[in-house]
C-alpha positions in Angstrom: 5.4 45.7 -106.8 6.9 44.3 -103.7 8.0 40.8 -102.8 7.7 38.9 -99.6 10.9 39.3 -97.6 10.8 35.5 -96.8 10.8 34.8 -100.6 13.7 37.2 -101.1 15.7 35.4 -98.4 14.9 32.0 -99.9 15.8 33.2 -103.4 19.2 34.5 -102.1 19.8 31.2 -100.4 18.9 29.2 -103.6 21.3 31.4 -105.6 24.2 30.3 -103.3 23.5 26.6 -103.4 25.5 25.6 -106.5 29.0 25.8 -104.9 27.6 24.0 -101.9 26.4 21.2 -104.1 29.8 20.8 -105.7 31.5 20.9 -102.4 29.2 18.3 -100.9 29.8 16.0 -103.9 33.6 16.3 -103.6 33.4 15.8 -99.8 31.4 12.6 -100.0 33.4 11.1 -102.8 36.7 11.8 -101.2 35.6 10.5 -97.8 34.1 7.4 -99.4 31.2 7.4 -97.0 27.5 7.2 -97.7 26.5 9.4 -94.7 28.3 11.8 -92.4 27.4 13.8 -89.3 25.6 17.0 -90.3 27.9 19.1 -88.0 31.0 17.7 -89.6 29.7 18.3 -93.1 28.7 21.9 -92.4 32.1 22.6 -90.7 34.0 21.2 -93.7 31.9 23.3 -96.1 32.3 26.4 -94.0 36.1 26.1 -93.9 36.2 25.8 -97.7 37.9 28.9 -99.2 35.4 29.1 -102.1 32.4 29.3 -99.7 32.5 32.3 -97.3 29.7 31.4 -94.9 29.5 30.7 -91.2 28.7 27.2 -90.2 25.2 28.0 -89.1 24.4 29.6 -92.4 25.8 26.6 -94.2 23.5 24.5 -92.1 20.5 26.5 -93.2 21.5 26.1 -96.9 22.0 22.3 -96.5 18.6 22.0 -94.9 17.1 23.9 -97.9 18.9 21.7 -100.3 17.4 18.6 -98.5 14.0 20.2 -99.2 14.7 21.0 -102.8 16.3 17.6 -103.8 15.3 14.9 -101.3 16.3 12.1 -103.7 19.9 13.3 -103.6 20.4 14.4 -100.0 18.5 13.2 -97.0 18.7 14.1 -93.3 18.6 11.1 -90.9 18.2 11.2 -87.1 20.0 8.4 -85.4 20.9 8.1 -81.7 20.0 11.8 -81.2 22.5 12.9 -83.9 21.7 14.2 -87.4 23.4 12.5 -90.3 23.4 13.7 -93.9 23.1 10.9 -96.5 24.1 11.6 -100.1 23.0 9.5 -103.1 26.2 9.3 -105.1 24.5 7.5 -107.9 22.4 10.5 -108.8 24.0 12.9 -111.3 24.9 16.3 -109.9 23.5 18.0 -113.0 20.0 16.8 -112.0 20.4 18.5 -108.6 21.6 21.7 -110.3 18.6 21.6 -112.6 16.3 21.2 -109.6 17.9 24.2 -108.0 17.4 26.3 -111.2 13.8 25.2 -111.3 13.3 26.3 -107.7 15.0 29.6 -108.5 12.7 30.2 -111.5 9.7 29.5 -109.3 10.8 32.0 -106.8 11.4 34.6 -109.5 7.9 34.3 -111.0 
């Protein structure tokens, strides 16, 4: 039985989201901001020693995370720039559960 290559790629991306979620949370709490430029966020995550990904790959993962958990992370276009807004009031475990649910959906 073969799987769709697109599903395999999405599954691989979903499996790598957990450290990105933790890094995003730390980044926003330490900066004390509600929203930040998407380019700045992806650059900070890409330079994190625990995450070994290029900035463009991190951008793809963040956009997937916006689709999986839109209540926690939203993408806002303002003055021709993309901002990433994080809901700091939402528990990170809820986000991680949503990721696990998506992973289970892709596996079945």
